[in-house]
C-alpha positions in Angstrom: -2.9 44.1 -5.3 -4.2 41.9 -8.1 -3.8 38.2 -7.5 -3.1 36.4 -10.7 -1.1 33.4 -12.0 0.1 33.0 -15.6 -2.0 36.0 -16.5 -5.2 34.5 -15.2 -6.9 36.6 -12.5 -7.6 34.8 -9.2 -8.8 37.8 -7.1 -7.6 40.8 -5.2 -5.4 41.0 -2.1 -6.1 43.9 0.3 -3.5 45.0 2.8 -4.5 46.8 6.1 -2.1 48.5 8.5 -2.9 48.5 12.2 -1.3 50.7 14.9 0.2 53.2 12.4 -1.6 56.0 10.8 1.0 56.5 8.0 -0.3 55.4 4.6 1.5 52.8 2.5 4.2 54.2 0.2 6.4 53.1 -2.6 8.7 51.2 -0.3 5.9 48.9 0.7 5.1 47.9 -2.9 7.9 45.3 -3.4 7.0 43.6 -0.2 3.3 43.4 -1.1 4.2 42.3 -4.6 6.4 39.4 -3.3 3.7 38.3 -0.8 1.0 38.3 -3.5 3.2 36.4 -5.9 4.0 33.7 -3.4 0.3 33.5 -2.5 -0.7 33.1 -6.1 1.8 30.3 -6.6 0.6 28.5 -3.5 -3.1 28.8 -4.5 -2.3 27.6 -8.0 -0.3 24.6 -6.7 -3.1 23.7 -4.4 -5.7 23.9 -7.2 -3.5 21.8 -9.5 -2.9 19.2 -6.7 -6.6 19.0 -5.9 -7.5 18.7 -9.6 -5.0 15.9 -10.2 -6.0 14.1 -7.0 -9.6 14.2 -7.9 -8.9 13.0 -11.5 -6.7 10.2 -10.2 -9.3 9.1 -7.7 -12.0 9.1 -10.3 -9.8 7.3 -12.8 -8.8 4.7 -10.2 -12.4 4.0 -9.1 -13.5 3.7 -12.8 -10.7 1.2 -13.5 -11.4 -1.0 -10.5 -14.0 -3.7 -10.9 -17.5 -2.5 -10.0 -19.8 -5.4 -11.1 -18.0 -8.6 -10.4 -19.6 -11.8 -11.6 -21.8 -14.1 -9.5 -20.0 -17.5 -9.5 -20.6 -21.1 -8.5 -17.0 -21.7 -7.6 -16.6 -19.1 -4.8 -18.3 -16.5 -2.6 -16.4 -13.3 -2.3 -16.4 -9.8 -0.8 -13.9 -7.0 -1.2 -13.0 -3.6 0.2 -10.8 -0.9 -1.2 -9.5 2.1 0.8 -7.8 4.9 -1.1 -4.8 6.6 0.4 -5.2 9.7 2.6 -2.9 12.6 3.3 0.0 13.6 1.0 0.5 10.3 -0.7 -2.5 10.8 -2.9 -4.0 8.0 -5.0 -2.1 4.8 -5.5 -2.3 1.8 -7.8 -3.7 -1.1 -5.9 -6.2 -3.3 -7.6 -8.0 -6.6 -7.4 -10.1 -8.7 -9.7 -12.2 -11.8 -10.0 -12.2 -13.4 -13.5 -14.4 -16.2 -14.8 -12.5 -19.0 -16.5 -13.3 -22.1 -18.5 -14.4 -25.2 -16.7 -16.3 -23.3 -14.0 -12.9 -22.1 -12.6 -12.2 -18.7 -11.3 -9.1 -16.4 -11.4 -8.3 -14.3 -8.4 -6.0 -11.3 -8.8 -4.5 -8.6 -6.4 -1.7 -6.2 -7.3 0.1 -3.0 -6.3 1.7 -0.4 -8.6 4.7 1.6 -7.5 4.0 5.3 -6.9 0.9 7.5 -6.6 -1.2 9.9 -8.7 -2.5 9.7 -12.2 0.4 7.7 -13.5 -0.1 5.0 -10.9 -3.8 4.8 -11.5 -3.4 4.6 -15.3 -0.7 2.0 -15.0 -3.0 0.0 -12.7 -5.7 0.0 -15.4 -3.2 -1.1 -18.0 -2.0 -4.0 -15.8 -5.5 -5.1 -14.8 -6.5 -5.2 -18.5 -3.4 -7.2 -19.4 -4.1 -9.7 -16.7 -7.7 -10.2 -17.8 -6.6 -10.7 -21.4 -3.9 -13.2 -20.4 -6.2 -15.0 -18.0 -8.8 -15.6 -20.8 -6.1 -17.6 -22.5 -6.2 -20.1 -19.7 -2.6 -19.7 -18.8 -1.2 -21.2 -15.6 -0.4 -18.6 -12.9 3.4 -18.8 -13.3 3.1 -18.5 -17.1 0.7 -15.6 -16.8 3.1 -13.7 -14.6 5.9 -14.5 -17.0 4.0 -13.1 -20.0 3.0 -10.0 -18.0 6.6 -9.5 -17.0 7.7 -9.7 -20.6 5.1 -7.1 -21.7 6.2 -4.7 -19.0 9.9 -5.2 -19.8 9.3 -4.7 -23.5 7.3 -1.5 -22.8 10.0 -0.1 -20.6 12.7 -0.9 -23.2 10.7 0.8 -25.9 10.2 3.9 -23.6 14.0 4.0 -23.0 14.7 3.9 -26.8 12.1 6.5 -27.6 13.1 9.9 -29.0 14.4 12.1 -26.3 16.0 9.3 -24.3 19.6 8.0 -24.5 19.8 5.4 -27.2 21.2 2.2 -25.9 20.8 3.1 -22.3 19.3 0.4 -20.1 15.6 0.8 -19.3 16.4 0.5 -15.6 19.4 -0.1 -13.5 20.2 -0.7 -9.8 18.9 2.1 -7.8 17.2 3.8 -10.7 13.5 4.8 -10.6 12.0 3.7 -13.9 9.8 6.0 -15.8 7.2 3.2 -16.4 5.5 2.7 -13.1 4.6 -0.8 -14.1 8.2 -1.7 -13.5 8.4 -2.8 -9.9 4.7 -3.5 -9.5 3.7 -6.6 -7.6 0.9 -9.1 -8.4 -0.5 -12.3 -7.1 -2.6 -14.5 -9.4 -4.5 -17.7 -8.3 -6.8 -20.1 -10.1 -9.4 -22.1 -8.2 -11.1 -25.2 -9.7 -14.4 -26.1 -7.9 -14.5 -29.5 -9.6 -11.3 -30.7 -7.9 -10.8 -28.2 -5.0 -7.3 -27.4 -6.3 -6.0 -23.8 -6.2 -2.8 -22.9 -8.0 -1.1 -19.6 -7.3 2.0 -17.6 -8.1 3.2 -14.2 -7.1 5.5 -11.5 -8.4 7.0 -9.8 -5.3 3.5 -9.6 -3.7 2.5 -10.7 -0.1 1.3 -14.3 0.1 -2.3 -14.8 1.0 -3.7 -16.0 4.3 -5.7 -19.3 3.9 -8.1 -20.6 6.5 -8.7 -24.3 6.3 -12.4 -25.0 6.8 -11.9 -28.5 8.2 -9.3 -27.5 10.8 -10.1 -23.9 11.5 -6.5 -22.9 11.3 -5.0 -20.0 9.2 -1.7 -20.6 7.3 0.3 -18.6 4.8 1.2 -21.0 1.9 4.8 -21.2 0.9 4.5 -19.5 -2.5 7.8 -18.5 -4.0 7.9 -14.7 -4.0 9.4 -14.2 -7.5 10.8 -10.8 -8.5 8.5 -7.7 -9.0 7.2 -7.2 -12.5 9.5 -5.8 -15.1 12.7 -6.6 -13.3 13.3 -10.0 -14.7 16.2 -12.3 -13.8 14.3 -15.1 -11.9 11.5 -17.4 -13.0 8.1 -17.4 -11.4 7.0 -20.6 -9.7 3.5 -21.7 -8.7 2.2 -23.6 -5.7 -0.8 -26.0 -5.7 -3.1 -26.3 -2.7 -6.1 -28.6 -2.0 -8.8 -26.5 -0.3 -11.7 -28.2 1.5 -15.1 -26.7 0.8 -15.7 -23.5 2.8 -12.0 -22.6 3.0 -11.3 -18.9 3.2 -8.6 -17.1 1.1 -7.6 -13.6 2.0 -5.7 -11.7 -0.7 -4.5 -8.2 0.1 -2.0 -5.5 -0.6 0.6 -4.4 1.9 -1.3 -1.3 2.7 -3.6 -3.4 4.8 -1.1 -5.0 7.1 1.7 -2.3 7.1 1.4 0.8 9.3 3.5 3.4 11.1 3.6 1.5 14.4 3.2 -2.1 13.0 5.4 -4.3 10.8 3.8 -6.4 8.1 4.3 -9.6 10.1 2.4 -8.2 13.0 -0.4 -7.0 10.7 -0.6 -10.5 9.0 -0.8 -12.1 12.5 -3.7 -9.8 13.3 -5.5 -10.6 10.1 -5.1 -14.3 10.6 -6.4 -14.2 14.2 -9.4 -12.2 13.0 -10.2 -14.6 10.2 -10.0 -17.6 12.6 -12.2 -16.0 15.2 -14.9 -14.8 12.9 -14.7 -17.4 10.1 -18.5 -18.2 10.1 -19.6 -14.6 9.6 -20.8 -13.3 6.3 -17.9 -12.2 4.1 -19.0 -8.6 3.8 -19.1 -8.3 7.5 -15.8 -10.0 7.9 -14.3 -7.5 5.4 -15.6 -4.6 7.4 -14.2 -6.1 10.7 -10.8 -6.7 9.1 -10.5 -3.2 7.7 -11.7 -1.5 10.9 -9.3 -3.5 13.0 -6.2 -3.2 10.8 -6.7 0.4 9.6 -8.3 2.3 12.5 -7.3 5.7 11.1 -6.0 7.5 8.0 -3.6 5.6 5.8 -0.7 6.7 3.6 -1.0 3.9 1.1 -3.9 2.3 -0.7 -5.3 -0.9 0.9 -7.2 -3.6 -0.9 -8.7 -6.8 0.6 -10.4 -9.6 -1.3 -12.0 -12.4 0.8 -12.9 -15.6 -1.1 -14.8 -18.6 0.3 -14.5 -21.7 -1.8 -17.2 -24.1 -2.9 -17.1 -27.5 -4.5 -19.3 -28.6 -7.4 -21.7 -31.4 -6.3 -20.4 -34.8 -7.5 -23.7 -35.3 -9.5 -22.9 -32.2 -11.6 -19.6 -33.5 -13.0 -19.3 -36.6 -15.2 -15.9 -38.0 -16.4 -15.1 -40.8 -18.8 -11.8 -42.2 -19.9 -11.9 -43.2 -23.6 -9.8 -45.5 -25.6 -8.0 -44.8 -28.8 -10.1 -46.7 -31.3 -12.4 -45.1 -33.8 -15.5 -46.6 -32.1 -14.9 -44.4 -29.1 -16.5 -41.4 -30.7 -19.8 -43.3 -30.8 -19.4 -44.4 -27.3 -18.7 -40.9 -26.1 -21.9 -39.7 -27.8 -24.0 -42.4 -26.1 -22.4 -41.6 -22.7 -23.1 -37.9 -23.1 -26.6 -38.4 -24.2 -27.5 -40.5 -21.2 -26.0 -38.0 -18.8 -27.8 -35.1 -20.5 -31.1 -37.0 -20.1 -30.4 -37.6 -16.4 -29.8 -33.9 -15.9 -33.1 -33.1 -17.6 -31.4 -31.1 -20.4 -33.1 -32.9 -23.3 -33.2 -29.7 -25.3 -29.4 -29.7 -25.5 -29.0 -33.4 -26.4 -28.7 -32.9 -30.1 -26.1 -30.1 -30.0 -24.2 -31.8 -27.2 -23.8 -35.0 -29.2 -22.5 -33.0 -32.1 -20.0 -31.1 -30.0 -18.8 -34.3 -28.2 -18.5 -36.2 -31.5 -16.4 -33.5 -33.2 -14.1 -32.8 -30.2 -13.5 -36.5 -29.5 -13.0 -37.3 -33.2 -10.4 -34.6 -33.5 -8.6 -35.8 -30.3 -8.5 -39.4 -31.6 -7.3 -38.3 -35.0 -4.7 -35.8 -34.2 -3.4 -36.7 -30.7 -1.9 -39.8 -29.2 -2.5 -41.4 -25.8 -5.6 -41.5 -23.6 -8.6 -39.2 -24.1 -10.9 -38.0 -21.4 -14.4 -36.6 -21.8 -15.9 -34.4 -19.0 -19.3 -32.8 -18.7 -20.1 -30.1 -16.1 -23.6 -29.0 -15.3 -23.1 -25.5 -13.9 -24.5 -22.1 -14.9 -23.8 -23.4 -18.4 -23.3 -26.9 -19.8 -19.6 -27.4 -20.3 -18.1 -30.1 -22.5 -14.4 -30.8 -22.2 -12.2 -33.2 -24.1 -8.6 -33.7 -22.9 -5.7 -35.4 -24.7 -2.0 -35.5 -24.6 -1.4 -33.4 -27.7 0.0 -29.9 -27.5 -1.2 -28.5 -30.9 -4.2 -26.2 -30.6 -7.0 -26.4 -33.2 -7.7 -23.3 -35.3 -11.1 -22.2 -36.5 -11.3 -21.8 -40.3 -13.9 -21.6 -43.0 -13.7 -24.7 -45.2 -13.9 -24.3 -49.0 -16.7 -26.0 -50.9 -14.4 -28.8 -52.1 -12.7 -29.4 -48.7 -13.4 -32.8 -47.2 -12.8 -31.6 -43.6 -12.3 -28.5 -41.6 -16.0 -27.9 -40.7 -16.1 -29.6 -37.3 -14.7 -26.8 -35.2 -16.8 -24.3 -37.2 -19.9 -26.3 -36.2 -18.9 -26.3 -32.6 -18.3 -22.5 -32.6 -21.7 -21.9 -34.2 -23.6 -24.2 -31.8 -22.0 -23.0 -28.5 -21.6 -19.7 -26.7 -17.9 -20.0 -26.1 -15.1 -22.4 -26.9 -11.4 -22.5 -26.4 -8.2 -24.4 -25.5 -6.2 -24.6 -22.3 -2.9 -26.4 -21.8 -2.2 -28.7 -18.9 0.9 -30.4 -17.7 0.0 -33.5 -19.7 -1.5 -32.0 -22.8 -4.4 -29.8 -23.6 -8.2 -29.5 -23.0 -10.6 -28.2 -25.6 -13.8 -26.9 -24.0 -17.2 -25.6 -25.2 -20.0 -24.0 -23.3 -23.7 -24.0 -24.0 -26.4 -21.9 -22.4 -28.9 -23.8 -20.3 -32.5 -23.8 -21.5 -34.8 -21.5 -19.5 -36.5 -23.1 -16.5 
């Protein structure tokens, strides 16, 4: 009998009869035809599943970070285990993002469902988080913006042609079409200049934090918040002060949840392992954690991101509080010039004085209250000017007869990157310059 599906030939099925000498007759044809048809459907389904699983796995690995940056703020290691068995590929992800002021953003998330849809949704969420993080948003505000994007996309999908106009995007007990609805995420920002770490989460498990000075592992009290896309409750952030060498373990629930183990027990096992082996290299510690917590095949993806914090040496950070008089711009230039000379960065003295002068002058002219100047000697030279204003400057090209409007343009031309981030008391304008070759 020919074996085919949708008209495409797959092969031939040959039937043999044992124990009876009588040949096949017309009465055997319907049985053979039914067996061959069922076999063809099963083979075709298996091929389709294998093809989709392979494509989803390839897509997921291509969307996960492969070349994470080398940072002064933290050391880190990560492990990712795709799901085995019938569940297929999921949507777990993690990321490490460089931020202004030598800070670093840490992300871990989990998308509802499995397969190509979950992998594609994971890539969309990871890209959105990176874009929002580059705007220097606070963790709770970033999750709020991400939640708004997902809710808007779900509403547009519900109102698209073919859907019921005016129907809610998702209701109690409904499974939304957009797999981003219901996804979980945790976002943290660590500042190596102060040792402060702010984090917020949207329905995601809280991290485990090992205090380097005490050697104890705690789970910070970070308000859970609703999963993404559901709305209703605000996101809240928590601020921690981490001693140098502290260890942060960010993970998805696939790491601590198992058939014979509840998440609380898995978290206790992870905490005990981190405390017992805290001095080991992070890569080895990742392997030990994964081996201990996932000894066999898993039905859900598991991601683990281990981060060991650092502090910038005090001699690499300089801060000055400035007054409000017009003479403060000249004083700021002189202070910056002396510090640049002490760091041996004479090649950057001229451009640094211009950057400091322009940023401090703008702060004195357009903002009220105290002004702070900070220089950070890291992998780049970072200049930051903070004030109490909440109006962000905008880059523009001044006309020939304009008396102003060229300062920020000069800053942008003389530096690698520049930007604005908002704080609880105002804003900070920053600019980065590449260090001269050694």
